[in-house]
C-alpha positions as MATLAB code, in Angstrom:
seq = 'MTKWDKTKLPSRHVTVGPERAPHRSYYFAMGMTREEIESPLVGVASCWNEAAPCNIALSRQAQAAKRGVAAAGGAPREFTTITVTDGIAMGHQGMKSSLVSREVIADSVELTMRGHCYDALVGVAGCDKTLPGMMMVMCRLNVPSVFLYGGSIMPGRHRGRDVTVLDVFEAVGQHAAGNMSDEELKELEEHACPGAGACGGQFTANTMACISEVIGLALPYSAGAPAPDTERDEYAYKSGFAVVDLIRKQLRPRDIVTRKALENAARIVGATGGSTNAALHLPAIANECGIDFPLEEVARLMRDTPHIADLKPGGKYVALDVHNIGGIPVIIKALLEGGLLHGDCMTVTGKTLAENHKDVVFPKDQDVVRPVSNPISKIGGVVSLFGNLAPDGGIVKIAGMEKLRFEGTALCFDCEEDAFAAVDQRAYKPGDVIVIRYEGPKGGPGMREMLSTTSAIYGQGMGDKVALITDGRFSGATRGFCIGHVGPEAAVGGPIGLLQNGDKIVIDAEKGTIDVMLSDEELARRRAEWKPRGHNFNSGVLWKYAQTVGSARHGAVTQPGAKAETHIYADI';
ca = [
     124.180  119.945   69.193;
     126.435  117.047   68.382;
     126.890  115.834   64.947;
     125.529  112.486   64.764;
     126.698  109.644   62.508;
     123.320  107.874   61.821;
     124.584  105.249   59.441;
     124.061  102.813   62.082;
     121.046  104.174   63.743;
     117.501  102.772   62.646;
     116.278  106.532   62.323;
     118.493  106.638   58.974;
     115.686  104.714   57.264;
     113.352  107.630   57.427;
     115.603  110.653   57.837;
     118.986  110.021   55.643;
     119.111  110.679   51.598;
     117.438  112.624   48.922;
     114.733  109.564   48.848;
     113.942  110.124   52.342;
     112.880  113.943   51.438;
     108.926  113.059   51.732;
     109.511  111.197   55.200;
     111.483  114.427   56.360;
     108.464  116.572   55.072;
     106.279  115.290   57.904;
     108.967  116.178   60.540;
     109.111  119.664   59.366;
     105.085  119.623   59.442;
     105.487  119.170   63.251;
     107.814  121.904   63.764;
     111.236  120.201   63.987;
     114.300  121.812   62.808;
     116.691  120.292   60.254;
     119.200  119.758   63.284;
     116.792  117.704   65.272;
     115.643  115.619   62.294;
     119.358  114.805   61.829;
     119.501  113.768   65.640;
     118.618  110.480   66.999;
     114.800  109.956   67.324;
     113.774  108.863   70.780;
     110.358  107.223   71.517;
     109.106  108.506   74.701;
     106.065  106.379   75.459;
     103.843  106.605   78.401;
     100.745  104.839   79.409;
      98.962  108.228   80.210;
      95.199  107.951   80.500;
      92.377  108.738   82.437;
      91.511  105.209   83.502;
      92.744  105.433   87.141;
      95.016  107.466   89.311;
      98.023  105.242   88.636;
      98.539  106.925   85.223;
      97.346  110.567   85.341;
     100.635  111.891   86.437;
     102.541  110.121   83.467;
     101.988  112.790   80.960;
     103.720  115.417   83.147;
     106.644  113.258   83.681;
     106.954  112.415   79.889;
     107.292  116.066   78.963;
     110.248  116.168   81.521;
     111.740  113.213   79.973;
     111.510  115.055   76.637;
     113.131  117.820   77.897;
     116.263  115.589   79.051;
     116.409  113.858   75.915;
     116.623  117.181   73.773;
     119.184  118.616   76.392;
     121.363  115.660   75.697;
     121.109  116.037   72.069;
     118.340  113.850   71.226;
     115.008  114.397   69.558;
     112.130  113.220   71.542;
     108.968  111.907   69.824;
     106.062  111.165   72.275;
     103.258  108.603   72.142;
     100.879  106.642   74.486;
      99.733  103.139   74.869;
      97.016  101.627   76.464;
      96.059  100.713   80.130;
      93.655   98.168   81.630;
      93.747   99.115   85.449;
      93.330   96.474   87.954;
      91.499   98.233   90.636;
      88.622   98.896   88.108;
      88.704   96.177   86.349;
      88.614   94.061   89.454;
      85.703   91.570   90.360;
      83.734   91.475   86.919;
      84.332   90.494   83.628;
      86.492   93.286   82.835;
      89.590   91.784   84.575;
      89.837   89.310   81.881;
      91.337   92.076   79.855;
      94.180   92.962   82.243;
      96.894   90.549   81.826;
      96.089   90.495   78.072;
      96.855   94.330   77.973;
     100.090   93.627   78.970;
     100.820   92.033   75.632;
      98.887   94.886   73.945;
     101.289   97.249   75.827;
     104.307   95.568   74.615;
     103.206   95.121   70.830;
     101.991   98.554   70.444;
     105.144  100.041   71.676;
     107.239   97.971   69.330;
     105.082   98.551   66.259;
     105.358  102.271   66.721;
     109.139  102.239   67.475;
     109.558   99.780   64.401;
     107.128  101.671   62.288;
     109.088  105.149   62.964;
     112.570  103.777   63.164;
     113.064  105.374   66.787;
     116.632  104.957   68.025;
     115.707  104.683   71.578;
     113.170  104.401   74.136;
     112.240  105.854   77.486;
     108.938  104.067   78.764;
     106.914  105.974   81.457;
     104.818  103.602   83.234;
     102.540  103.736   86.194;
     100.434  100.348   87.172;
     100.407   96.568   87.183;
     100.462   95.557   83.615;
     102.230   98.631   82.208;
     105.332   98.304   84.184;
     106.358   94.545   82.844;
     104.773   95.568   79.668;
     107.219   98.352   79.155;
     110.376   96.323   80.434;
     109.286   93.430   78.058;
     109.257   95.498   75.215;
     112.526   97.157   75.924;
     114.067   93.776   75.906;
     112.263   92.510   72.799;
     113.513   95.860   70.745;
     116.819   95.914   72.254;
     117.474   99.475   71.517;
     118.719  101.843   74.423;
     116.115  102.237   76.756;
     115.704  103.617   80.147;
     112.504  102.713   82.444;
     110.767  105.372   84.712;
     107.991  104.447   86.942;
     105.320  106.759   87.232;
     105.081  106.884   91.329;
     102.985  105.393   93.827;
     100.038  107.475   95.688;
     100.114  108.957   99.145;
      98.368  107.193  101.847;
      94.810  107.983  102.625;
      93.742  108.920  105.626;
      90.296  107.346  107.473;
      89.421  108.027  111.171;
      92.870  108.666  112.143;
      94.845  105.701  110.451;
      96.767  105.575  107.040;
      94.736  103.424  104.367;
      95.039  102.087  100.896;
      92.555  100.892   98.199;
      93.188   97.469   99.788;
      91.218   98.647  102.946;
      88.185   99.587  100.617;
      88.272   95.926   99.147;
      88.253   94.374  102.680;
      85.373   97.023  103.819;
      83.378   95.343  101.327;
      83.402   91.988  103.263;
      83.040   93.957  106.516;
      79.833   95.485  105.063;
      78.598   92.407  103.919;
      79.105   90.713  107.496;
      77.329   93.816  108.984;
      80.533   95.115  110.757;
      80.383   98.326  108.633;
      77.682  100.883  108.090;
      76.630  102.428  104.779;
      77.932  105.648  105.785;
      81.387  104.543  107.075;
      81.940  102.566  103.730;
      80.994  105.697  101.714;
      83.469  107.716  104.041;
      86.308  105.239  103.311;
      85.790  105.222   99.570;
      86.218  108.891   99.482;
      89.416  109.057  101.404;
      91.491  105.971  100.448;
      92.856  107.279   97.263;
      93.669  110.919   97.851;
      95.261  111.527   94.304;
      97.809  110.623   91.526;
      99.888  107.279   91.746;
      99.547  103.586   91.766;
      98.432  101.615   94.751;
     100.711  102.469   97.937;
     101.339   99.105   99.329;
     103.871   96.514   98.067;
     101.172   95.581   95.631;
     102.308   94.629   91.682;
     102.884   97.913   90.766;
     105.483   98.909   93.261;
     107.179   95.400   93.535;
     107.650   95.984   89.611;
     109.074   99.281   90.350;
     111.522   97.813   92.623;
     112.364   95.281   89.948;
     113.192   98.301   87.603;
     115.684   99.435   89.709;
     117.567   96.464   90.732;
     117.220   94.591   87.264;
     119.344   97.767   86.091;
     116.747   99.464   83.388;
     115.973  102.471   85.735;
     117.931  105.009   87.232;
     118.804  104.606   90.909;
     116.318  106.053   93.197;
     113.806  106.875   90.357;
     111.104  104.663   91.529;
     110.778  106.166   95.047;
     109.038  109.489   95.129;
     105.382  109.487   95.044;
     103.636  110.440   91.900;
     102.655  114.015   92.972;
     106.114  115.082   93.999;
     107.892  117.105   91.534;
     111.254  115.028   92.420;
     109.730  112.831   89.896;
     110.172  115.125   87.286;
     113.806  115.532   87.797;
     114.320  111.827   87.580;
     112.117  111.986   84.429;
     114.598  114.681   83.061;
     117.494  112.649   84.164;
     116.055  109.307   82.230;
     115.645  111.326   78.998;
     119.215  112.570   79.279;
     120.808  109.149   80.291;
     118.868  107.436   77.406;
     120.911  109.582   74.656;
     124.126  108.723   76.589;
     122.951  104.892   76.091;
     123.101  105.515   72.499;
     126.521  106.760   72.322;
     127.761  103.665   74.396;
     125.381  101.283   72.258;
     124.344   99.892   75.605;
     121.328   97.853   75.217;
     118.534   96.140   77.386;
     119.907   92.696   76.894;
     123.291   93.882   77.928;
     121.661   94.693   81.244;
     118.906   92.264   81.773;
     121.103   88.920   82.143;
     120.459   85.958   83.860;
     122.033   87.334   86.738;
     119.979   90.700   86.759;
     116.998   88.571   86.803;
     117.997   86.722   89.715;
     118.517   89.723   91.596;
     114.920   90.855   90.534;
     113.395   87.776   92.025;
     115.779   88.486   95.053;
     113.952   91.926   95.730;
     110.624   90.560   95.447;
     111.316   87.951   98.158;
     112.971   90.573  100.570;
     110.022   92.862  100.153;
     107.027   90.338  100.599;
     106.245   91.378   96.622;
     103.458   90.530   94.597;
     102.957   87.014   93.365;
     102.529   88.536   89.837;
     106.330   89.112   89.890;
     106.576   84.913   89.221;
     104.191   85.802   86.093;
     106.264   88.791   84.686;
     109.859   87.772   85.177;
     109.732   84.671   83.057;
     107.923   86.968   80.540;
     110.660   89.453   80.706;
     113.162   86.640   80.460;
     111.519   85.302   77.273;
     112.005   88.686   75.565;
     115.779   88.071   76.017;
     115.884   84.604   75.100;
     116.291   83.155   78.681;
     114.262   80.389   80.279;
     113.557   81.470   83.815;
     110.491   79.456   84.738;
     108.167   79.950   87.872;
     109.901   77.445   89.938;
     113.460   79.162   89.417;
     111.894   82.692   90.434;
     110.129   81.217   93.593;
     113.342   79.401   94.769;
     115.169   82.487   94.522;
     112.273   84.320   96.551;
     112.028   81.898   99.155;
     115.991   81.603   99.447;
     115.961   85.522  100.360;
     115.406   86.640  103.829;
     112.186   88.862  104.115;
     113.541   92.194  105.309;
     110.967   95.119  104.241;
     107.781   95.330  106.390;
     105.305   96.360  103.754;
     101.624   95.943  103.260;
      99.539   94.148  102.586;
     101.117   91.511  105.003;
     103.120   94.681  106.929;
     102.909   98.062  108.520;
     104.471  100.347  105.715;
     103.705  101.545  102.579;
     106.247  102.813   99.496;
     106.117  106.417  100.802;
     107.654  104.973  104.209;
     110.469  103.409  101.748;
     111.053  106.799  100.099;
     111.559  108.580  103.405;
     114.222  106.169  104.532;
     116.233  106.629  101.415;
     114.318  104.700   98.884;
     114.764  101.288   96.963;
     118.617  101.822   97.138;
     118.366  101.021  100.876;
     116.585   97.744  100.092;
     119.461   97.018   97.355;
     122.071   98.021   99.936;
     120.949   95.701  102.553;
     121.028   92.677  100.303;
     124.136   93.677   98.497;
     125.641   93.814  102.170;
     124.035   90.578  102.752;
     125.785   88.973   99.828;
     122.521   88.004   98.050;
     122.794   90.103   95.065;
     125.286   90.052   91.823;
     126.734   93.199   92.293;
     128.557   92.983   89.023;
     125.435   93.317   86.808;
     125.597   96.398   84.532;
     122.870   99.047   84.590;
     121.528  102.246   82.490;
     123.915  104.417   84.539;
     126.887  102.616   82.886;
     128.072  101.474   86.191;
     127.492   98.154   87.871;
     124.505   97.818   90.466;
     127.464   97.853   93.209;
     128.903  100.826   91.677;
     125.882  102.664   91.847;
     125.176  101.801   95.385;
     128.554  101.946   96.947;
     127.998  105.216   98.705;
     124.564  104.472  100.157;
     124.114  104.106  103.884;
     121.627  101.968  105.611;
     119.838  104.180  107.995;
     119.346  103.391  111.573;
     116.509  103.932  114.002;
     113.919  102.661  111.651;
     111.915   99.505  111.179;
     110.436   99.765  107.611;
     113.635   97.705  105.946;
     115.767   95.545  108.190;
     119.386   94.112  107.574;
     119.629   90.688  106.256;
     121.062   89.632  109.803;
     118.114   90.397  111.259;
     115.013   89.654  109.064;
     111.233   89.468  109.376;
     111.708   86.157  108.328;
     114.659   83.799  107.307;
     112.433   82.790  104.118;
     111.120   85.284  101.620;
     107.584   86.608  101.633;
     106.447   84.575   98.297;
     107.223   80.556   97.974;
     105.904   78.404   95.236;
     104.339   74.944   95.773;
     104.055   71.688   93.848;
     102.521   68.346   94.140;
      99.973   66.371   92.245;
      97.445   69.204   92.309;
     100.018   71.576   90.669;
     102.421   69.630   88.671;
     103.526   72.783   86.918;
     103.419   74.758   90.280;
     101.527   77.387   92.115;
     102.674   80.406   94.189;
     101.450   81.985   97.330;
     102.677   85.096   99.368;
     103.322   84.136  102.911;
     104.245   87.535  104.180;
     102.627   88.300  107.442;
     101.114   85.057  107.624;
     101.484   83.167  110.923;
     100.229   79.451  109.903;
     102.000   78.061  106.753;
     100.053   74.657  106.742;
      96.394   74.316  105.899;
      94.278   70.859  105.725;
      90.687   71.360  104.294;
      87.914   70.090  101.831;
      87.488   71.516   98.429;
      84.498   73.678   97.545;
      84.681   74.149   93.471;
      83.747   76.914   91.390;
      84.258   77.233   87.724;
      84.485   81.041   87.527;
      84.961   83.698   89.954;
      81.404   85.282   90.123;
      80.037   81.942   91.381;
      82.950   81.951   94.346;
      82.350   85.769   95.100;
      78.330   85.100   95.133;
      79.077   82.208   97.492;
      81.446   84.220   99.894;
      79.020   87.162   99.895;
      76.050   84.887  101.066;
      78.179   82.977  103.616;
      77.840   79.844  101.729;
      81.038   78.625  103.011;
      82.480   77.040  106.201;
      85.771   77.193  108.125;
      88.355   74.167  106.710;
      87.047   74.925  103.241;
      89.576   75.094  100.210;
      87.571   77.514   97.920;
      88.619   76.260   94.480;
      88.444   78.964   91.650;
      89.224   77.294   88.036;
      88.548   77.989   84.472;
      90.400   81.180   85.011;
      93.626   80.593   83.684;
      95.461   82.174   80.789;
      93.142   80.047   78.288;
      90.437   79.107   80.354;
      89.453   82.476   81.408;
      90.688   83.674   78.990;
      92.872   86.124   80.547;
      93.818   84.849   84.035;
      91.719   87.317   86.231;
      92.817   88.524   89.580;
      90.758   87.339   92.578;
      91.255   90.479   94.984;
      87.263   91.066   95.189;
      86.650   87.478   96.500;
      89.908   87.218   98.912;
      89.343   90.724  100.341;
      85.657   89.707  100.981;
      86.803   86.619  102.817;
      89.381   88.573  104.823;
      86.621   91.461  105.678;
      84.434   88.936  106.833;
      87.110   87.749  109.595;
      87.777   84.502  107.731;
      91.081   85.050  106.237;
      92.694   82.486  108.426;
      89.966   79.927  108.470;
      89.896   79.096  104.713;
      92.528   78.719  101.765;
      91.755   79.343   98.184;
      93.268   78.240   95.092;
      93.309   78.906   91.540;
      94.414   78.682   88.069;
      94.022   82.400   87.737;
      95.924   85.022   89.846;
      95.813   87.145   92.763;
      96.351   90.882   93.393;
      99.452   91.873   94.781;
      97.182   93.436   97.420;
      96.010   89.861   98.164;
      96.788   88.343  101.744;
      95.933   84.983  103.224;
      96.387   81.312  102.296;
      95.743   82.282   98.478;
      97.316   80.014   95.952;
      97.575   81.487   92.437;
      98.804   80.170   89.119;
      98.091   76.572   89.812;
      99.042   74.890   86.538;
      98.661   72.915   84.393;
      95.248   74.973   84.228;
      91.734   73.451   84.253;
      91.278   74.187   80.561;
      93.819   72.313   79.275;
      93.104   68.899   81.881;
      95.252   70.039   84.730;
      94.478   68.176   88.090;
      92.568   71.325   89.568;
      89.924   70.827   86.887;
      89.503   67.289   88.251;
      88.545   68.090   91.930;
      85.367   67.409   93.347;
      83.602   68.902   96.416;
      84.809   67.112   99.605;
      88.186   66.327   98.094;
      90.750   66.653  100.944;
      93.579   68.982  100.236;
      96.648   69.638  102.203;
      98.874   72.825  101.485;
     102.272   73.490  103.204;
     103.806   76.480  102.318;
     106.968   75.631  104.598;
     107.580   72.518  102.507;
     106.169   74.009   99.471;
     103.613   71.292   98.754;
     100.274   71.354   97.518;
      98.447   67.860   97.047;
      94.956   66.308   96.784;
      94.356   63.278   98.954;
      93.605   61.186   95.773;
      95.388   58.167   94.271;
      97.067   58.325   90.961;
      94.443   55.572   89.650;
      91.579   57.909   90.835;
      93.111   61.125   89.439;
      93.351   58.901   86.103;
      89.938   57.923   86.184;
      88.728   61.243   86.316;
      90.942   62.434   83.689;
      89.450   59.887   81.429;
      85.981   61.335   82.156;
      86.858   65.035   81.842;
      85.724   67.115   78.859;
      87.082   70.413   77.532;
      85.003   73.601   78.497;
      84.544   76.422   76.056;
      84.225   79.943   77.002;
      82.187   82.688   75.721;
      84.790   84.736   73.874;
      84.719   83.478   70.022;
      86.130   86.380   68.569;
      87.969   89.722   69.377;
      91.249   90.151   71.271;
      90.370   87.454   74.159;
      89.775   84.771   71.448;
      93.067   85.671   69.968;
      94.780   85.657   73.131;
      93.381   82.189   73.897;
      94.643   80.637   71.018;
      98.266   81.850   71.487;
      99.030   82.168   75.352;
     101.245   79.417   77.084;
     101.231   78.540   80.511;
     101.516   80.580   83.811;
     104.711   78.910   84.712;
     106.456   80.576   81.760;
     105.001   83.809   82.023;
     101.757   83.258   80.232;
     103.497   84.866   76.966;
     102.132   84.728   73.594;
     105.179   84.392   71.520;
     108.359   82.482   71.665;
     111.443   83.721   73.128;
     113.753   86.119   71.482;
     116.961   85.163   69.890;
     119.933   86.921   72.130;
     121.707   88.565   69.030;
     118.654   90.056   67.311;
     118.147   93.713   67.330;
     115.150   96.143   66.291;
     116.694   95.856   62.623;
     118.656   92.932   61.263;
     121.340   95.155   59.659;
     122.554   96.840   62.766;
];
């Protein structure tokens, strides 16, 4: 093993000098050798648990990452953190915990790393909030770090076609409308999710997986293989090996996650018709680097990027199909050749993004990913909307949509449960704009996703006949005219909280506008009469979150941005 000079590494605080003998005794108790104790201590953090299939393959990959760390001369120290999985939290009060879990993941990994003075981090994550949470804490700690996605699920197979969990959510609406039998629904739910891995479409997990590669925190090709594929273990091993090399080079996340790298990340979301949640997570990651990158700037880049990947929920293909044609590097190569990415951004390989992809050949005779010169659409699959109904903006996924303008009348609900009940009972009509408010970061609290409601609408065949707006969020699997992140949120007196049934609303995704046809005087009158609403959480983590969380426009973060020069310890 290499003889390490630990005088400038955080682990010196627990391993070097006679006064650290008690600390070293703990490591000997766990079977470590003196040589290992004198090596860099590398945290290998995973979100393994049995909450959902997204996470059950992570422990296996963490073991492979540990072997890579050891082979490169480091000492791996494994630990785990929590997950709240959206697919199971969806459609009930449990979803209030989902976005909050992103902060808890980042905070818990930070505390473990700081408390034990680990020198570097390999983060293994598998679902919607674990990916951004792990990337956020890497930037916050600013120790050498490599991110590893746990992989997507294989497609399910039902009655001769590939299916995903979105098909099951939409089947609920078909069943309620009398268009699917009990037996077929049972059959579908038993076959939609065949094993380990995150949801297979270009939903939030796979959107953030694309980001992990293009932003430079993950090794090229590492996000592509499905979770059950043993190829994932090879990339886990390589990720562990690579992080030790980053210690030698002292190449840190904030050297990698620059403003230009964040712009690259926004571009790949637009190009793939990715999840609107990226407009929440990219500002939050930027915040950890001390960079101001609000929703409108993220969305501008998404919109200005041609939509080139034909992926579900708006398109035909899933993550496995991208892997089969060469993986995420194919998308990155297309965007580089189209002049849409900053190729000079540094990555965890120690090379630039352009250097990593110089030998990638764009595959012909496939229609999963198109060249920029022949896009599905000249504008990206995700756009922002501003207007008197959303002064701080809202966001909508337009990938796969034909109509980009909607006029209708407001049908207002003050929580998701009431809206879902109305949809389930068909207590709405074509031309309605279903408004779900008091579901924002503070008002929920927790900014719930609305996939159960939007899927039920689609399952009833009404997806192109109504619109839905909310100060909450939408799943990456949501499709249709669904505008989320509307801000300011109702809980702080935003215009969405002033709407009344029957108000005329005009949404134009091509122009990027969302307005209620009310005068400034009428809005001011209603605002003067508006009174704040309480919620039912007066203690615990949701209460604490509501006291500290900021606006969706800036990522719904709970702390101010980092100072760019700070490290995990002030004296290194």
